[in-house]
N, C-alpha and C positions, 0 to 999 in steps of 0.2 A: 530523430526521436523527444520530440517535445514532452517534458514531463507535466504531469497536472499537479495541483496545489489544494493542500488540508482549506478548505472556505470559511475555517474559523483565525488559522495563523499565518495562511499564506506563504507555507513549507511544501517541501516534493518528499523529503523522506518516512516512510509510513513502515508499518507492517505487517505479519500477520500471523495469526492463531494455529494449532494445531490442538488435537484433541487434549492433549496435556497441558497444554498453556505455552506451550515453548516457543516464542517469538522469532521470524525470521523477516529479516530488512526487506523491501522491496520499493520500487515507487510506482504508477501507472503512469503510463504512454498514457499521449492527446486519441489512443482510437480504444481507453479503457480496459486494456491491457493490460494484467496484474505480471511483473517482470522482477526477477531478483535481483538487489543490487550486485550482490554477488556471485557470476557467475560459474562456482564450485558449487553451487548449492541450487538446491532443487527442490521445487512447490510441493510434489511427492506426497502428501499424507498433512494438507494446510490449506485452509477453509478458504477462498480465494475470491468469496461471494462478500467479506467484509475486512474493511482494511482499515486499521489504527495510525491516527497519528503520533510520532514519535517528538511535537513539540508542542498538542496542548490534551485534552482529553474527549477530541474528538472525534467522531469513528462514525462508520458508514455501508456503504456501498459506492465502492470506486465507482460507479457513473455520477456517483454524486459531487465529485471533486471539481473543479474548478479548472478553466485555461489561461494560459500567464503569457 
């Protein structure tokens, strides 16, 4: 599994939010799939249509990330 990178700062660490604004650390695979960093957590209740970069202010669709 290759991890996609932020188009702005080129790091792989992302997060998603739920309705309460809680964050969950994720990566996006080269196939565009959002996967949790810690396998003990679940994506249930989190919006995976928008990801946020941990390193900068970028956010958007997982499909807009770049391959490395």
